[in-house]
VMD Tcl script that draws the C-alpha trace (Angstrom):
set ca {
  {18.32 14.94 20.52}
  {14.91 13.90 21.93}
  {13.40 13.75 18.43}
  {16.12 11.46 17.21}
  {15.63 9.13 20.18}
  {11.98 9.06 19.49}
  {12.58 8.14 15.74}
  {14.77 5.37 16.68}
  {12.01 4.09 19.29}
  {9.66 4.28 16.39}
  {11.81 2.38 14.11}
  {12.53 -0.32 16.45}
  {8.65 -0.85 17.29}
  {8.03 -0.83 13.51}
  {10.79 -3.40 12.78}
  {9.13 -5.60 15.54}
  {5.78 -5.02 14.15}
  {4.51 -3.25 17.27}
  {2.75 -0.78 15.21}
  {0.54 0.60 18.13}
  {3.68 1.22 20.09}
  {5.23 3.01 17.11}
  {2.18 5.25 16.86}
  {2.16 6.22 20.63}
  {5.76 7.71 19.91}
  {5.27 9.00 16.43}
  {1.77 10.46 16.53}
  {2.78 13.60 18.66}
  {6.11 14.03 16.59}
  {4.15 13.79 13.33}
  {1.43 16.25 14.49}
  {3.96 19.07 15.31}
  {6.33 18.48 12.48}
  {6.63 19.92 8.84}
  {8.71 16.94 7.88}
  {6.52 15.52 4.89}
  {8.66 12.31 4.91}
  {7.88 11.85 8.43}
  {4.10 12.32 8.07}
  {4.34 9.62 5.05}
  {5.93 7.31 7.58}
  {3.00 8.09 9.96}
  {0.48 7.24 7.38}
  {2.37 3.99 6.70}
  {2.38 2.86 10.34}
  {-1.44 3.92 10.66}
  {-2.11 1.55 7.92}
  {-0.09 -1.29 9.23}
  {-2.04 -0.68 12.70}
  {-5.39 -1.22 11.00}
  {-6.38 2.44 10.94}
  {-6.74 2.60 6.92}
  {-9.11 5.60 6.99}
  {-6.72 7.64 9.22}
  {-3.89 6.27 6.91}
  {-5.83 7.75 3.86}
  {-6.05 11.11 5.55}
  {-2.65 11.44 6.81}
  {-1.19 10.18 3.48}
  {-3.13 12.62 1.43}
  {-1.90 15.41 3.71}
  {1.69 14.28 3.60}
  {1.97 14.04 -0.11}
  {0.34 17.32 -1.02}
  {2.94 19.16 -3.10}
  {5.53 16.37 -2.94}
  {6.97 14.55 -5.88}
  {6.00 11.04 -5.57}
  {8.36 8.18 -5.67}
  {7.67 4.57 -6.07}
  {7.47 3.87 -2.26}
  {4.79 6.59 -2.16}
  {2.92 5.11 -4.90}
  {3.08 1.73 -3.59}
  {1.74 3.02 -0.04}
  {-1.03 5.01 -1.88}
  {-2.04 1.86 -3.59}
  {-1.94 -0.33 -0.41}
  {-3.99 2.31 1.52}
  {-6.80 1.87 -1.17}
  {-6.52 -1.92 -1.17}
  {-7.02 -2.05 2.64}
  {-9.80 0.42 2.45}
  {-11.39 -2.05 -0.04}
  {-10.73 -5.11 2.06}
  {-12.32 -3.43 4.96}
  {-15.46 -2.41 2.82}
  {-15.45 -5.83 1.43}
  {-15.60 -7.40 4.88}
  {-18.44 -5.17 5.89}
  {-20.40 -6.33 2.87}
  {-20.26 -3.05 0.91}
  {-19.07 -4.70 -2.56}
  {-19.73 -1.80 -4.67}
  {-17.54 0.68 -2.54}
  {-14.92 -2.19 -2.26}
  {-14.83 -2.28 -6.03}
  {-14.39 1.32 -6.25}
  {-11.52 1.35 -3.62}
  {-9.67 -1.32 -5.47}
  {-10.06 0.48 -8.66}
  {-8.63 3.56 -6.98}
  {-5.51 1.42 -6.14}
  {-4.76 0.70 -9.78}
  {-3.59 4.20 -10.57}
  {-0.86 4.50 -8.07}
  {0.14 0.89 -8.88}
  {0.44 1.89 -12.59}
  {2.58 4.84 -11.82}
  {4.68 2.68 -9.63}
  {5.15 0.12 -12.33}
  {6.32 3.06 -14.58}
  {8.67 4.41 -12.06}
  {10.18 0.95 -11.39}
  {9.62 -1.18 -14.51}
  {12.12 -3.84 -13.59}
  {10.72 -4.33 -9.99}
  {8.41 -7.14 -9.55}
  {6.76 -5.58 -6.54}
  {4.51 -3.12 -8.15}
  {3.38 -5.76 -10.62}
  {2.64 -8.31 -7.57}
  {0.34 -5.61 -6.16}
  {-1.27 -4.72 -9.44}
  {-2.03 -8.35 -10.04}
  {-3.67 -8.61 -6.49}
  {-5.76 -5.71 -6.97}
  {-6.99 -6.96 -10.37}
  {-7.63 -10.41 -8.86}
  {-9.82 -9.02 -6.24}
  {-11.75 -6.88 -8.73}
  {-12.05 -10.28 -10.82}
  {-13.36 -11.95 -7.72}
  {-16.01 -9.29 -7.29}
  {-17.45 -9.67 -10.83}
  {-15.03 -7.33 -12.98}
  {-14.40 -10.24 -15.56}
  {-12.22 -8.17 -17.68}
  {-9.70 -7.82 -14.78}
  {-9.08 -11.54 -14.82}
  {-6.70 -11.37 -17.80}
  {-5.26 -8.28 -16.82}
  {-4.33 -9.77 -13.32}
  {-2.69 -12.77 -15.07}
  {-0.75 -10.63 -17.26}
  {0.45 -8.40 -14.40}
  {1.29 -11.56 -12.33}
  {3.19 -12.99 -15.47}
  {5.40 -9.73 -15.61}
  {5.96 -10.09 -11.87}
  {7.31 -13.68 -12.34}
  {9.37 -12.74 -15.33}
  {11.04 -9.81 -13.35}
  {11.40 -11.76 -10.04}
  {10.75 -15.52 -10.46}
  {12.79 -16.32 -7.64}
  {10.56 -14.22 -5.38}
  {8.09 -16.43 -3.60}
  {5.58 -13.55 -3.63}
  {5.74 -13.26 -7.52}
  {5.06 -17.01 -8.04}
  {2.31 -17.18 -5.30}
  {0.43 -14.26 -6.88}
  {0.40 -15.97 -10.18}
  {-0.91 -19.06 -8.61}
  {-3.59 -17.00 -6.91}
  {-4.76 -15.46 -10.20}
  {-4.88 -18.81 -12.00}
}
mol new
graphics top color blue
foreach p $ca { graphics top sphere $p radius 0.5 }
foreach p [lrange $ca 0 end-1] q [lrange $ca 1 end] { graphics top cylinder $p $q radius 0.2 }
display resetview
């Protein structure tokens, strides 16, 4: 079907990190769809295309009424982190801190859903490190603990080791 062909084009563009192209094909499809998973994918691509505010709106709409899995929790946290990064870059430190704090809740849920996966712990450590950098001194030891757990779970993963070195 044409819908399946469009989804294939979106997947190909996404896999080649051509997010604007993926959006060009996915946006009309997502607008008219009742498929919540498709709408979550749309939110993810919006985020990757640098449209974090649009990603937040699309994500919140997409997950309403859904049982959230670890992937959704990770995406929720990533959107909050990107919003925090955008606010930090704009010089609005208080709002950046609030956005980073908001990322901790979905990362906490992701850690509970996937307690043996290093990725939720890596992301949690990154958020807490950013908060520590912005003056939340209590977040420093928490970031180190999350990074240590990530290394314990996936020490062979470069990302797990890298976040630990960043936190130190």
